[in-house]
DOBATOR-892145 format. One line per field, with one value per atom (N, C-alpha, C): residue in one letter; atom name; x, y, z. Coordinates in nm, 4 decimals, padded with zeros to 6 digits, always signed. Layout:
# residues N
code <- c(A  ...)
site <- c(CA  ...)
c1 <- c(X  ...)
c2 <- c(Y  ...)
c3 <- c(Z  ...)
***
This chain:
# residues 95
code <- c(M  M  M  K  K  K  H  H  H  G  G  G  T  T  T  L  L  L  A  A  A  G  G  G  A  A  A  V  V  V  F  F  F  I  I  I  A  A  A  L  L  L  A  A  A  L  L  L  I  I  I  T  T  T  G  G  G  P  P  P  A  A  A  M  M  M  A  A  A  G  G  G  D  D  D  T  T  T  G  G  G  R  R  R  T  T  T  V  V  V  G  G  G  G  G  G  V  V  V  V  V  V  E  E  E  E  E  E  S  S  S  A  A  A  R  R  R  T  T  T  G  G  G  G  G  G  H  H  H  A  A  A  V  V  V  R  R  R  D  D  D  G  G  G  F  F  F  L  L  L  T  T  T  F  F  F  G  G  G  R  R  R  T  T  T  V  V  V  R  R  R  D  D  D  F  F  F  F  F  F  T  T  T  G  G  G  G  G  G  G  G  G  R  R  R  A  A  A  A  A  A  K  K  K  E  E  E  T  T  T  W  W  W  N  N  N  E  E  E  N  N  N  A  A  A  A  A  A  R  R  R  T  T  T  K  K  K  E  E  E  H  H  H  A  A  A  R  R  R  E  E  E  G  G  G  A  A  A  R  R  R  D  D  D  V  V  V  E  E  E  G  G  G  E  E  E  A  A  A  N  N  N  R  R  R)
site <- c(N  CA  C  N  CA  C  N  CA  C  N  CA  C  N  CA  C  N  CA  C  N  CA  C  N  CA  C  N  CA  C  N  CA  C  N  CA  C  N  CA  C  N  CA  C  N  CA  C  N  CA  C  N  CA  C  N  CA  C  N  CA  C  N  CA  C  N  CA  C  N  CA  C  N  CA  C  N  CA  C  N  CA  C  N  CA  C  N  CA  C  N  CA  C  N  CA  C  N  CA  C  N  CA  C  N  CA  C  N  CA  C  N  CA  C  N  CA  C  N  CA  C  N  CA  C  N  CA  C  N  CA  C  N  CA  C  N  CA  C  N  CA  C  N  CA  C  N  CA  C  N  CA  C  N  CA  C  N  CA  C  N  CA  C  N  CA  C  N  CA  C  N  CA  C  N  CA  C  N  CA  C  N  CA  C  N  CA  C  N  CA  C  N  CA  C  N  CA  C  N  CA  C  N  CA  C  N  CA  C  N  CA  C  N  CA  C  N  CA  C  N  CA  C  N  CA  C  N  CA  C  N  CA  C  N  CA  C  N  CA  C  N  CA  C  N  CA  C  N  CA  C  N  CA  C  N  CA  C  N  CA  C  N  CA  C  N  CA  C  N  CA  C  N  CA  C  N  CA  C  N  CA  C  N  CA  C  N  CA  C  N  CA  C  N  CA  C  N  CA  C  N  CA  C  N  CA  C  N  CA  C  N  CA  C  N  CA  C  N  CA  C  N  CA  C  N  CA  C  N  CA  C)
c1 <- c(+06.3442  +06.3076  +06.3807  +06.4353  +06.3757  +06.2746  +06.2571  +06.0723  +05.9886  +05.9841  +05.9036  +05.8609  +05.9684  +05.9490  +05.9684  +05.9733  +05.9794  +05.7467  +05.7432  +05.5794  +05.5512  +05.5600  +05.5354  +05.4815  +05.6526  +05.6354  +05.5768  +05.5899  +05.4803  +05.3099  +05.2627  +05.1616  +05.0769  +05.1994  +05.1896  +05.1664  +05.2513  +05.2360  +05.1086  +05.0942  +04.9441  +04.8157  +04.8607  +04.7640  +04.7504  +04.8406  +04.7807  +04.8195  +04.8120  +04.7608  +04.6662  +04.6000  +04.4412  +04.3743  +04.4363  +04.3267  +04.2342  +04.3463  +04.2829  +04.1973  +04.2560  +04.0706  +03.9572  +03.9816  +03.8497  +03.8011  +03.9167  +03.8356  +03.7696  +03.8147  +03.7954  +03.6242  +03.6819  +03.4452  +03.3871  +03.4236  +03.3185  +03.2998  +03.4249  +03.4081  +03.3044  +03.3068  +03.2622  +03.0944  +03.0836  +02.9626  +02.8834  +02.9759  +02.8318  +02.8321  +02.9665  +02.9390  +02.7966  +02.7796  +02.6574  +02.5142  +02.4747  +02.4573  +02.3848  +02.4593  +02.4752  +02.3501  +02.4643  +02.3751  +02.2755  +02.2612  +02.0888  +01.9992  +02.0653  +01.9512  +01.9485  +01.9972  +02.0573  +01.9889  +01.9169  +01.8809  +01.7366  +01.6637  +01.5515  +01.4969  +01.6018  +01.4771  +01.4995  +01.5781  +01.5025  +01.4725  +01.4280  +01.3456  +01.1845  +01.1722  +01.0479  +01.0302  +01.1592  +01.0829  +01.0717  +01.1133  +01.0304  +00.8999  +00.8809  +00.7209  +00.6615  +00.6574  +00.6073  +00.5649  +00.6845  +00.6015  +00.5423  +00.5932  +00.4254  +00.3013  +00.3284  +00.2005  +00.0876  +00.1642  +00.1305  +00.0518  +00.1998  +00.1158  +00.0269  +00.0573  -00.1250  -00.2513  -00.1752  -00.3764  -00.4408  -00.2929  -00.3928  -00.4277  -00.3461  -00.4025  -00.5528  -00.5336  -00.7060  -00.7900  -00.7150  -00.8825  -00.9180  -00.8236  -00.9183  -00.9570  -00.8888  -00.9355  -01.1202  -01.1247  -01.2155  -01.2537  -01.2153  -01.2319  -01.2370  -01.2704  -01.2624  -01.2140  -01.3751  -01.3485  -01.2188  -01.1765  -01.0772  -00.9195  -00.8990  -00.7927  -00.7853  -00.8714  -00.8551  -00.7743  -00.8956  -00.8588  -00.7121  -00.6522  -00.5290  -00.3941  -00.4455  -00.3704  -00.3157  -00.4710  -00.4169  -00.3280  -00.3520  -00.2585  -00.1820  -00.1191  +00.0558  +00.1365  +00.0019  +00.0705  +00.0861  +00.0166  +00.0575  +00.1854  +00.1595  +00.2966  +00.4018  +00.4664  +00.4994  +00.5721  +00.4712  +00.4361  +00.6054  +00.5628  +00.6330  +00.7768  +00.7340  +00.9080  +01.0016  +00.9347  +00.9758  +01.0028  +00.9347  +00.9749  +01.0627  +01.0759  +01.1593  +01.2928  +01.3100  +01.5069  +01.4799  +01.4226  +01.4289  +01.4753  +01.4512  +01.5251  +01.6494  +01.6407  +01.7835  +01.8659  +01.8613  +01.9538  +01.9453  +01.8810  +01.9362  +02.0552  +01.9631  +02.0817  +02.1631  +02.2447  +02.3385  +02.4236  +02.3476  +02.4346  +02.5425  +02.3396  +02.3598  +02.5542  +02.5766  +02.6928  +02.7806)
c2 <- c(-04.3891  -04.2613  -04.1883  -04.1205  -03.9607  -03.9767  -04.1265  -04.0820  -04.0580  -04.0625  -04.0381  -03.9319  -03.8766  -03.7036  -03.6616  -03.6882  -03.5483  -03.5988  -03.7326  -03.7352  -03.6929  -03.6418  -03.5962  -03.4408  -03.3862  -03.2501  -03.2082  -03.2743  -03.2398  -03.2631  -03.3791  -03.3358  -03.2163  -03.1994  -03.0688  -02.9259  -02.9593  -02.8312  -02.8602  -02.9348  -02.9662  -02.9016  -02.9821  -02.9188  -02.7632  -02.7060  -02.6035  -02.4646  -02.5510  -02.4466  -02.4877  -02.5640  -02.5268  -02.5778  -02.5862  -02.5360  -02.4190  -02.2717  -02.1854  -02.1837  -02.1637  -02.2077  -02.2241  -02.3277  -02.4126  -02.3599  -02.2630  -02.1629  -02.1056  -02.0070  -01.9355  -01.9486  -02.0384  -02.0287  -02.0800  -02.1702  -02.1610  -02.0185  -01.9074  -01.8003  -01.7034  -01.7041  -01.6155  -01.7238  -01.8603  -01.8376  -01.7987  -01.8745  -01.8409  -01.6194  -01.5407  -01.4320  -01.3711  -01.5037  -01.4417  -01.5305  -01.5948  -01.6112  -01.5480  -01.4671  -01.3729  -01.2602  -01.2368  -01.0849  -01.0879  -01.1783  -01.2755  -01.2430  -01.3142  -01.3505  -01.1552  -01.0659  -00.9536  -00.8954  -00.9077  -00.8795  -00.8816  -01.0286  -01.1008  -01.0235  -00.9999  -00.9042  -00.8121  -00.7430  -00.5940  -00.5919  -00.6018  -00.6361  -00.6719  -00.7311  -00.7249  -00.6801  -00.6138  -00.4464  -00.3700  -00.3677  -00.2871  -00.2509  -00.3927  -00.4421  -00.4788  -00.4523  -00.4351  -00.3503  -00.2646  -00.0595  -00.0190  -00.0661  -00.0289  -00.0492  -00.2376  -00.2789  -00.2525  -00.1751  -00.0699  +00.0712  +00.1495  +00.1838  +00.2742  +00.1902  +00.1590  +00.1084  +00.1035  -00.0139  +00.1192  +00.1827  +00.2840  +00.4164  +00.4518  +00.5065  +00.4952  +00.3812  +00.3345  +00.2795  +00.2864  +00.2707  +00.4416  +00.5204  +00.6369  +00.7152  +00.6773  +00.7468  +00.6443  +00.4879  +00.4193  +00.3465  +00.3390  +00.2771  +00.1384  +00.0387  -00.0998  -00.2122  -00.2271  -00.2838  -00.2468  -00.1365  -00.0939  -00.1624  -00.0934  -00.1123  -00.2724  -00.3730  -00.4930  -00.5553  -00.4996  -00.4999  -00.4719  -00.4347  -00.3813  -00.4223  -00.4606  -00.5348  -00.6755  -00.7252  -00.8621  -00.8502  -00.7161  -00.7564  -00.6812  -00.6848  -00.6313  -00.7331  -00.8181  -00.9023  -01.0454  -01.0727  -01.1921  -01.0332  -01.0030  -00.9435  -00.9171  -00.8883  -00.9738  -01.1179  -01.1784  -01.3461  -01.3962  -01.3260  -01.3675  -01.2709  -01.2054  -01.0733  -01.2203  -01.2804  -01.3588  -01.4506  -01.5573  -01.6478  -01.6406  -01.5506  -01.5115  -01.4376  -01.4260  -01.3598  -01.5261  -01.6059  -01.7765  -01.8761  -01.7648  -01.9204  -01.8048  -01.7197  -01.6398  -01.6780  -01.7320  -01.7430  -01.8968  -02.0083  -02.0958  -02.1050  -01.9807  -02.0307  -02.0141  -01.8660  -01.8188  -01.9848  -02.0254  -02.1621  -02.3056  -02.3318  -02.4152  -02.3425  -02.2210  -02.2233  -02.2902)
c3 <- c(+01.3742  +01.4718  +01.3700  +01.2714  +01.1819  +01.1645  +01.1093  +01.0396  +01.1124  +01.2167  +01.2982  +01.3861  +01.3912  +01.4344  +01.2459  +01.2239  +01.0837  +01.0433  +01.1110  +01.0467  +01.1968  +01.2895  +01.3814  +01.3716  +01.2969  +01.2947  +01.2208  +01.0953  +00.9642  +00.9866  +01.1781  +01.1752  +01.2509  +01.3507  +01.4031  +01.3206  +01.2181  +01.1320  +01.0915  +01.0408  +00.9623  +01.0530  +01.1645  +01.2863  +01.2911  +01.2883  +01.3156  +01.2108  +01.0818  +01.0053  +00.9643  +00.9718  +01.0057  +01.1141  +01.2305  +01.2484  +01.3195  +01.2989  +01.2969  +01.2279  +01.0704  +00.9361  +01.0239  +01.0814  +01.0895  +01.2232  +01.3168  +01.4337  +01.3033  +01.2153  +01.2548  +01.1572  +01.0895  +00.9820  +01.1245  +01.1950  +01.3387  +01.3851  +01.3470  +01.4228  +01.3850  +01.1987  +01.1020  +01.1145  +01.1463  +01.1571  +01.3145  +01.3938  +01.5757  +01.4982  +01.4986  +01.4498  +01.3588  +01.2797  +01.1289  +01.2259  +01.3307  +01.3797  +01.4738  +01.5508  +01.6569  +01.6366  +01.4853  +01.5152  +01.3619  +01.2738  +01.3363  +01.4248  +01.4902  +01.6494  +01.6771  +01.6971  +01.7557  +01.5886  +01.4974  +01.4106  +01.4135  +01.4479  +01.4829  +01.5687  +01.6928  +01.8656  +01.8172  +01.7439  +01.6864  +01.6875  +01.5458  +01.4783  +01.5387  +01.6299  +01.7422  +01.8345  +01.8981  +01.9759  +01.8584  +01.7646  +01.7546  +01.6433  +01.6146  +01.5886  +01.7017  +01.7848  +01.9448  +02.0125  +01.9037  +01.9503  +01.8882  +01.7273  +01.6164  +01.6007  +01.7077  +01.7821  +01.7995  +01.9135  +02.0197  +02.0117  +01.8903  +01.9033  +01.7637  +01.6829  +01.5756  +01.5929  +01.7237  +01.8488  +01.9328  +01.9240  +02.0580  +01.9770  +01.8780  +01.7909  +01.6817  +01.6819  +01.6006  +01.7489  +01.8568  +01.9174  +01.9246  +01.9173  +01.9769  +01.8533  +01.7139  +01.6581  +01.5433  +01.6558  +01.6181  +01.6909  +01.7608  +01.8479  +01.8397  +02.0067  +02.0602  +01.9227  +01.8176  +01.7079  +01.6363  +01.5883  +01.5283  +01.5929  +01.7228  +01.7694  +01.7774  +01.7883  +01.7527  +01.6642  +01.5723  +01.4586  +01.3823  +01.4265  +01.3800  +01.5268  +01.5841  +01.7243  +01.5999  +01.5258  +01.5780  +01.3412  +01.3217  +01.1745  +01.2104  +01.3003  +01.3446  +01.4388  +01.4998  +01.5800  +01.4139  +01.3282  +01.2499  +01.1584  +01.1189  +01.0057  +01.1444  +01.2735  +01.3971  +01.3567  +01.3650  +01.3265  +01.2772  +01.1187  +00.9613  +01.0131  +01.0865  +01.0329  +01.1822  +01.2367  +01.3382  +01.2354  +01.2781  +01.1400  +01.0038  +00.9449  +00.8473  +00.9956  +01.0755  +01.1028  +01.1900  +01.1975  +01.2406  +01.0640  +01.0087  +00.9021  +00.8536  +00.8332  +00.9061  +00.9533  +01.0733  +01.1930  +01.1048  +01.1027  +01.0917  +00.9460  +00.8831  +00.7265  +00.7871  +00.8620  +00.8808  +00.9781  +01.0007  +01.1462  +01.0463  +00.9380  +00.8579  +00.7190  +00.7197  +00.6504  +00.7192)
***
């Protein structure tokens, strides 16, 4: 009985020591994912405002055709930023 109690105590001690360490890793991973997700969302909002502003500017300075070209160029840039952000989020999740 004495060895069973000792083994149980060792098991509980190991669980108490390793549990917070594993939760800490998970917490850092979740925190990194949330941070990268927020950064990606912020960049999307920024890119949207810049696209709108540049398109309006080019509409008034170069007409509809220039505005359409600007919109398409900026949309491609926004899409690439979103893909980069998705890779960053995935990288954080797989750490």
